[in-house]
Phi, psi and omega in degrees: 000130177288161182295147181272128177285122186232151177236147173264135175241114188100126184234045177277198187299315184292325179295315184284325182282326190238309187292314183297312177300320181294318180289324178298324181273352187280137172270350185263342179232149173240114179283112188245347185197165177216152177228127177197135179287348187232019180192165177230159180244119181299137174095347176225161179289136184237145185224154179284345182211160179290330179297314179294325178298311181296323180294321183280326184229077185294344181281356174299123185257343184213154176225145172250121185264113181244024178284166168303149185298335184296336182246008188284326184301308183299320180293316179297317180298317180302315182291315182297318181291346176254019171078022178261145172284145187229130169253127178258120171297155181281153346292153187293342179185186181258348175223155177291325182297319182291328178290319177298321179293319178300320178297320178295320178295317179299318178297318181297325184262005176056045177234168183274137167236124182238106173277092192280139173240095193297329182292339174296341181261007176296150192296335183268354188291311181294318173301323177294319179299318179295319181293322183285337183301126178085354179262152179272121179269125182263328184198148177230133178234125180246127176235114185229097187227135181203168178264112183299331181290336178273316189267342178223055185296126175070011183271086184293333182301334184291341180262356179270162178306130184092350182276346175077340180059229184294344176283350176298311170283325184300329180293339174298317179297318180294328178292323176291314182303310184288343175277323184281328187243106180296141179116183186261138171258123182258130177285126178261322180197155178208135171247122183241123181263117183251121169300147185295343181251016183232152178266355182228158187283152179257347176205158181201153172226125182241140169246123183238157170244116180276184178306133185073019180063036175298120178292128184226126180240136182231126178244124180238139180210125180263359181245021181293133179261147180089200183296140178295150177235113179233082188239144169231125183243130178247122172265118185232173178289352179245016180117189183255139175240135178230126169262127181238163181052047174069025179098011180280325185237149181235130180229134175238116184049045178069010172262130178278133179251149182291144177225175180293152176262009178284136181286157185295321182285332172297316178293320180299315181288331174296321178292319178300319179299319179293322177296318180296317180302322184261359181052048180254163175255148169223094187229084180262119182256008184304316179298318181290331178299318179296317178296316178301319179295323179295317177294326183288320189238000183290152176278126183273126180242112179289138176225176184299154180301148178267134173233135179142000000 
């Protein structure tokens, strides 16, 4: 199969830090264009809109959408209805309904829609999944803390409705959790801390019941100082397993286990290529469902205004 001509839509931090290097190294995709109203990409043709991009380069067969989630639905729909394969950066959208509609459109047009969860492709995730298989999980603890000023500098969209706030990184943990443990996680309680000048939370605490009522606690904090902490700990009948740094490292009873050296976005694009070849969909909304439930039933706690 010849390489698939792909375009990037949105040229923010995640596109430049992760998507561009992965596509540059990919043998399965050829990055030929970019669309952004506020930026250009050196080395490829750049356009202010996806409509102008498609008109100028009709041979573009796929797009990776790296825009803020609030504007992703319209762009994805435009591409799918014109027969292009679409990769959605996480979160795939701001509502469950719009993602379901996009999946229906992709099916009608026989093209691929990939709601990508990049942390599922971190090198320690599959080894952890294999180790957990067949073991009894007694408790799960998630600690996801980082400094928003370091990891999301100047990104005002994250504080607007649909931006998810602290759940923008927190949903990464949920994407790993729902991949590792088959079954449904039910939200039991949630405390969401909202700055008085923001529409989304800056910290959160969730209590979940996993399959078989596995007690699961999740702590999120966007004002964490020092090194980021992205850990998931499983207490099992065969010992403890810890995924650290967002799924990069695997530890069993404090012993570090070897994992793949393949980067998560290289793996993510390899999966997208296989979906495109087979014209299949991969649209898992389980992580976003948990976040939606938290917004629906969580207790709102007012906190001081956020500056930065």
